[in-house]
C-alpha positions in Angstrom: -7.0 59.4 2.7 -7.3 57.7 -0.8 -11.1 58.2 -0.9 -11.8 54.5 -1.0 -13.0 52.0 1.6 -9.5 50.5 1.9 -6.1 52.2 1.2 -2.7 50.9 0.5 0.7 52.6 0.8 2.3 53.4 -2.6 5.9 54.2 -3.3 7.0 56.1 -6.4 10.7 56.7 -6.2 11.2 58.2 -9.7 11.5 62.0 -9.7 8.6 63.7 -11.4 6.2 60.9 -10.8 3.8 62.6 -8.6 1.6 59.7 -7.6 -0.1 59.9 -4.2 1.3 57.9 -1.4 -1.9 56.0 -0.9 -4.1 54.1 -3.4 -7.6 52.7 -3.2 -7.9 49.0 -2.9 -10.8 46.6 -3.7 -9.8 43.1 -2.8 -12.9 41.4 -4.3 -12.1 42.8 -7.8 -8.4 43.1 -7.3 -8.6 46.8 -8.4 -5.9 49.3 -7.3 -6.9 52.9 -7.9 -3.9 55.3 -8.3 -4.2 59.1 -8.1 -1.5 61.8 -8.5 -1.1 65.3 -7.3 1.1 66.8 -10.1 1.5 66.7 -13.8 3.4 63.7 -15.1 5.3 64.4 -18.3 4.6 62.4 -21.4 7.2 59.7 -21.9 8.3 59.7 -18.3 8.7 56.1 -17.1 7.5 55.8 -13.5 7.9 52.9 -11.0 5.2 52.3 -8.6 5.4 49.7 -5.8 2.7 48.4 -3.5 2.7 45.6 -1.0 0.1 42.9 -1.0 -0.3 39.7 1.0 -0.2 36.4 -0.9 -3.0 33.9 -0.2 -2.4 30.8 1.9 -2.8 28.5 -1.1 -1.1 28.3 -4.5 -2.5 30.2 -7.5 -1.6 31.2 -11.0 -0.7 34.8 -11.8 -3.9 36.6 -12.9 -4.3 38.7 -16.0 -3.9 42.4 -15.0 -5.2 45.3 -17.0 -5.2 49.1 -16.6 -7.2 52.1 -17.8 -7.4 55.8 -17.1 -10.3 58.2 -16.7 -10.6 61.9 -17.5 -8.1 61.5 -20.3 -9.5 58.5 -22.0 -7.1 55.6 -22.7 -8.0 52.3 -24.2 -8.0 49.6 -21.5 -5.0 47.3 -22.0 -3.4 44.2 -20.5 -0.2 44.7 -18.6 2.8 42.7 -19.8 3.5 40.4 -16.8 7.0 39.6 -15.7 8.2 36.2 -16.7 8.3 33.0 -14.7 8.4 33.4 -10.9 8.2 37.2 -11.1 4.7 37.1 -12.5 2.4 39.1 -10.1 0.5 37.1 -7.5 1.9 33.8 -8.7 1.9 31.7 -5.5 3.9 28.5 -5.2 2.5 25.0 -4.5 2.7 21.5 -5.8 0.1 20.8 -8.4 0.6 17.1 -8.1 3.0 14.7 -6.2 3.0 10.9 -6.1 5.2 8.1 -4.6 5.0 4.4 -5.0 7.3 1.4 -4.5 8.6 -1.5 -6.6 8.9 -4.4 -4.1 6.7 -5.4 -1.2 8.7 -8.4 0.0 11.0 -9.0 2.9 14.8 -8.2 2.7 14.4 -6.9 -0.9 15.8 -3.9 -2.6 12.8 -1.5 -2.9 12.8 1.3 -5.4 10.8 4.4 -4.6 9.4 6.2 -7.6 8.6 9.9 -7.1 6.9 12.3 -9.5 5.7 15.9 -9.0 4.7 19.1 -10.7 5.0 22.6 -9.3 3.3 25.9 -10.1 6.6 27.8 -10.1 10.0 27.2 -11.5 12.5 25.7 -9.1 15.7 27.7 -9.8 19.1 26.2 -9.5 20.5 29.7 -8.9 18.4 30.0 -5.8 19.9 26.8 -4.3 16.6 24.9 -4.7 16.2 21.4 -3.5 13.4 18.8 -3.1 12.8 17.1 0.2 10.9 13.8 0.7 10.1 12.9 4.3 8.2 10.2 6.1 9.9 7.1 4.6 10.6 5.5 8.0 11.1 1.8 8.3 13.7 1.0 5.7 16.9 -0.8 7.0 19.1 1.1 4.6 21.6 3.1 6.6 21.9 6.9 6.3 23.9 7.9 3.2 25.0 11.4 2.3 25.2 10.4 -1.4 22.4 7.9 -2.1 22.1 7.2 -5.8 19.2 9.0 -7.6 18.0 8.2 -11.0 16.4 11.3 -12.6 13.6 10.7 -15.1 13.9 12.3 -18.5 11.1 14.8 -19.0 10.2 13.1 -22.3 9.6 9.7 -20.7 6.3 8.5 -22.3 3.2 8.5 -20.1 2.8 4.7 -20.2 6.3 4.3 -18.9 5.7 6.9 -16.2 2.6 5.1 -15.1 4.5 1.8 -14.9 7.5 3.5 -13.2 9.8 2.4 -16.0 11.6 5.7 -16.7 14.8 4.6 -15.0 15.3 1.1 -16.6 18.0 0.5 -19.2 15.5 0.8 -22.0 15.0 4.5 -21.3 18.2 6.3 -20.2 18.3 8.6 -17.1 17.3 12.2 -17.3 19.0 15.4 -18.4 20.6 16.6 -15.1 17.8 18.7 -13.8 18.3 17.1 -10.4 21.5 15.8 -8.8 22.3 12.1 -9.3 22.6 11.6 -5.6 20.8 12.8 -2.5 21.3 12.9 1.3 19.4 10.1 3.0 18.6 10.2 6.7 17.4 6.7 7.8 16.1 7.9 11.2 13.7 10.4 9.8 13.1 8.7 6.5 14.2 11.9 4.6 15.8 12.3 1.2 17.1 15.7 0.0 17.9 16.1 -3.7 19.4 19.3 -5.1 18.2 21.1 -8.2 21.2 21.4 -10.6 19.3 22.9 -13.6 16.0 24.8 -13.4 12.9 22.6 -12.9 10.2 24.2 -15.0 6.7 24.9 -13.7 3.7 22.9 -15.0 6.0 20.1 -16.1 6.0 16.7 -14.4 9.4 15.8 -13.1 10.4 12.5 -11.5 13.2 10.5 -9.9 13.8 7.1 -8.3 16.0 5.8 -5.5 16.4 2.4 -3.9 15.9 1.5 -0.2 16.1 -1.8 1.5 13.1 -3.6 3.2 13.5 -5.3 6.6 13.4 -9.0 7.1 10.0 -8.9 8.7 6.6 -7.9 7.4 5.3 -4.4 8.3 2.5 -2.0 7.5 3.1 0.8 5.0 3.9 4.4 6.1 0.8 6.4 6.8 2.1 9.5 5.0 4.9 10.9 2.9 5.4 14.6 2.3 7.3 16.7 -0.2 8.5 20.3 0.0 11.0 22.5 -1.9 13.5 25.0 -0.6 15.5 27.7 -2.3 12.4 28.7 -4.2 10.1 27.7 -1.3 7.2 25.5 -2.0 5.2 24.5 1.1 5.0 21.0 2.4 2.2 18.9 1.0 1.1 15.3 1.5 1.9 13.1 -1.5 -0.5 10.7 -3.1 0.6 7.2 -2.1 0.7 4.2 -4.4 -2.3 1.8 -3.9 -2.2 -1.8 -2.7 1.3 -3.3 -2.7 2.7 -0.1 -4.3 2.1 1.8 -1.0 5.5 3.0 0.2 7.4 0.7 2.6 4.7 -1.9 2.9 6.4 -5.3 3.5 3.6 -7.7 2.7 2.2 -10.5 4.7 -1.0 -12.6 4.7 -3.9 -10.6 6.2 -6.1 -13.7 5.9 -4.7 -17.2 6.7 -7.4 -19.5 7.9 -7.5 -23.3 7.6 -10.3 -25.8 8.5 -11.9 -29.1 7.3 -15.2 -30.5 6.2 -15.5 -33.9 8.0 -14.2 -35.8 11.0 -15.1 -39.2 9.5 -12.5 -41.9 9.9 -11.2 -43.2 6.6 -13.4 -40.5 4.9 -12.4 -38.3 2.0 -11.8 -34.9 3.6 -11.8 -31.4 2.2 -9.3 -29.0 3.8 -10.3 -25.4 3.3 -7.5 -22.9 3.0 -8.5 -19.2 3.0 -5.8 -16.7 2.0 -5.4 -13.0 1.3 -2.1 -11.3 0.8 -1.2 -7.6 1.0 0.8 -8.1 -2.2 0.0 -9.7 -5.5 1.7 -13.2 -5.7 2.9 -15.1 -8.8 5.8 -15.6 -11.1 5.3 -12.0 -12.5 6.4 -10.9 -9.0 9.2 -13.4 -8.6 7.0 -15.7 -6.4 7.2 -19.5 -7.2 4.7 -20.9 -4.6 2.6 -20.6 -1.5 3.6 -23.2 1.1 1.6 -24.6 4.0 3.5 -26.7 6.5 2.5 -28.6 9.6 -0.8 -30.0 8.1 0.0 -33.5 9.5 -2.6 -36.2 9.8 -3.7 -36.9 6.2 -2.8 -40.3 4.8 -2.5 -39.3 1.1 0.9 -40.6 -0.2 3.5 -38.1 -1.3 2.7 -36.7 -4.7 -0.1 -34.5 -6.0 -3.5 -34.0 -4.4 -6.6 -32.4 -6.0 -7.4 -28.8 -5.4 -10.0 -26.2 -6.4 -9.6 -22.4 -6.1 -12.3 -19.8 -5.7 -12.1 -17.4 -7.4 -10.0 -19.0 -10.0 -6.3 -18.1 -9.7 -4.9 -20.4 -12.4 -3.2 -22.6 -9.9 -4.1 -25.7 -11.7 -6.1 -28.6 -10.2 -3.4 -30.3 -8.1 -0.9 -29.3 -5.4 2.3 -31.0 -4.3 2.0 -32.9 -1.0 4.5 -34.3 1.5 2.8 -36.5 4.0 5.5 -36.7 6.7 5.6 -32.9 7.3 2.1 -32.1 6.2 3.4 -29.8 3.5 1.3 -28.4 0.6 2.9 -26.5 -2.3 0.6 -24.3 -4.4 2.9 -23.7 -7.3 2.5 -20.7 -9.7 2.6 -21.4 -13.4 3.1 -18.5 -15.9 -0.6 -17.5 -15.6 -1.1 -18.2 -11.9 -1.5 -15.2 -9.6 -3.2 -14.2 -6.4 -4.2 -10.6 -6.5 -3.5 -8.3 -3.6 -6.2 -8.0 -1.0 -8.4 -10.6 -2.7 -9.7 -13.5 -0.5 -9.1 -16.9 -2.1 -10.5 -20.3 -0.9 -8.4 -23.3 -1.9 -10.2 -26.7 -1.3 -7.8 -29.6 -1.0 -9.0 -33.2 -1.1 -7.0 -35.6 1.3 -8.2 -38.8 3.0 -8.5 -39.1 6.8 -6.8 -42.0 8.5 -9.0 -45.0 9.6 -8.5 -44.2 13.2 -9.1 -41.3 15.6 -6.6 -38.5 16.0 -6.2 -35.0 17.4 -6.1 -32.2 14.9 -3.0 -30.5 13.4 -2.6 -27.1 15.2 0.9 -25.8 14.5 0.3 -24.9 10.8 2.2 -22.1 9.0 1.9 -20.4 5.6 4.6 -18.7 3.6 5.4 -17.5 0.1 8.6 -18.6 -1.6 10.6 -16.7 -4.2 12.3 -18.2 -7.2 15.4 -19.2 -5.3 15.7 -22.4 -3.3 14.4 -21.8 0.2 14.0 -18.0 -0.3 10.8 -16.8 1.4 9.4 -13.5 0.2 6.7 -13.7 2.9 8.1 -15.6 5.9 6.3 -18.5 7.5 3.6 -17.3 9.9 1.1 -19.2 12.0 -2.3 -19.8 10.4 -5.6 -19.3 12.2 -6.8 -22.8 12.7 -10.4 -23.7 13.0 -11.7 -25.0 16.3 -14.1 -27.8 17.2 -14.9 -30.4 14.5 -13.6 -28.0 11.8 -10.0 -28.3 13.1 -8.0 -29.8 10.3 -7.5 -33.6 10.4 -9.4 -34.1 13.7 -10.8 -37.6 13.2 -13.6 -38.9 15.4 -13.4 -41.9 17.8 -14.4 -42.9 21.3 -11.9 -41.9 23.9 -13.6 -43.8 26.8 -16.0 -46.7 26.2 -16.7 -48.9 29.2 -19.8 -50.9 30.2 -20.9 -52.7 33.4 -23.9 -53.8 35.5 -25.3 -53.5 39.0 -26.4 -57.2 39.8 -25.9 -60.8 38.9 -29.2 -62.0 40.6 -31.5 -64.0 38.3 -34.8 -62.2 37.6 -33.6 -59.0 39.2 -33.7 -55.5 37.7 -30.2 -54.9 36.4 -28.7 -51.4 35.7 -26.3 -51.4 32.8 -23.9 -48.5 33.1 -22.2 -47.2 29.9 -19.4 -44.6 30.2 -18.5 -42.8 26.9 -16.5 -39.8 25.7 -15.6 -38.8 22.2 -12.8 -36.9 20.5 -15.2 -34.8 18.6 -18.2 -32.6 19.4 -21.5 -34.6 19.0 -24.2 -32.3 17.5 -27.5 -32.4 19.5 -31.1 -31.9 18.5 -31.5 -35.4 17.2 -28.6 -35.1 14.8 -26.4 -37.8 16.5 -27.3 -41.3 17.4 -25.1 -43.8 19.3 -26.0 -47.5 19.0 -24.7 -50.1 21.5 -24.9 -53.6 20.1 -24.4 -57.0 21.5 -26.5 -56.8 24.7 -28.0 -60.2 24.1 -29.5 -62.4 26.9 -31.7 -59.8 28.6 -35.2 -60.7 29.8 -36.4 -57.2 28.8 -39.0 -57.5 26.0 -38.4 -55.6 22.8 -38.7 -55.7 19.0 
């Protein structure tokens, strides 16, 4: 027995080092108490080994000191081994992030990865970085997908803007391989370490995938791990909004309705939109387009609009009457922010006759190229009842007759009516029938 509450086995392979084969252990203070059974000569260098269990989570190497009793020695700090050999240094990722560059359909989409580890990732150990969970790209598997390695001196502002791989800042200094193995089915990329990645330093790289031709939700998780020098798998911090990996954006709010059913009246069409991605020229988006809004009689040209909150769309939109098409064009300052709900009021005159509403209405976002949709056309949610766009009121059935032709008799006049619109009750609606002259019934 070591004479302590807990004992650990000790090995001392050097001849003349008479340390006991057990040592006292106090986990809470991290104290290992060594004893010996024989004299140890001055100047004899002894090696002592003891086995401890690493904790489940990462940690820095603690400062370790030693002292002796009976023969008093000044307490001193032990010189810790360098780098990954430092005692009780336990590997983990101190930080890891991933975001994307492009949230639109059929686009090249660059993933930007940055991470920092607590330990050195050694090339001599065959270390590699694995990113997994990027399912949904249409880029086929590729054993040598191009990787752009960030230089470690890339300025913070450029890192935050994911600009460390553009021509203005050359690629990195060969810490990672310039290509990696991409598995499309599992959404996994493996990149080898070719020169040591130092601990406590942020490293980064970028690679380009391809978005599908349809909108989709982002991945729910992306994970990172290292092998060679093992670093356990951890969930990465995902980019926010339209930077979230493999989001292919659509409209999450796309509602359309109207203010009035009055024939020949000036009508306000209410368009409510919210997109998963920011829209505007700064993102290569030229316009938001609504099609199928047939029924308004404004001539081709420009119609008045008002946007709340203000999106710098100007005060008019382009209008094509025959197809019921509205173009909300982006100028240099115009933008719809991601996940913000905008209401666009459009003023267009109703026709002077009754009509059924427009129901097959779509909304899309166009890129800079002719006919290139970055958000494909999708059906809008169309208001019902009297709020349905370009529903114009009239009478569908309107007949009148009587029960008798006998002079002086009581005559029942029968009126049959139906309307194209809902007639509000509670004394809000009045119908007047005029022209019933010749009755003997007294009145005003």
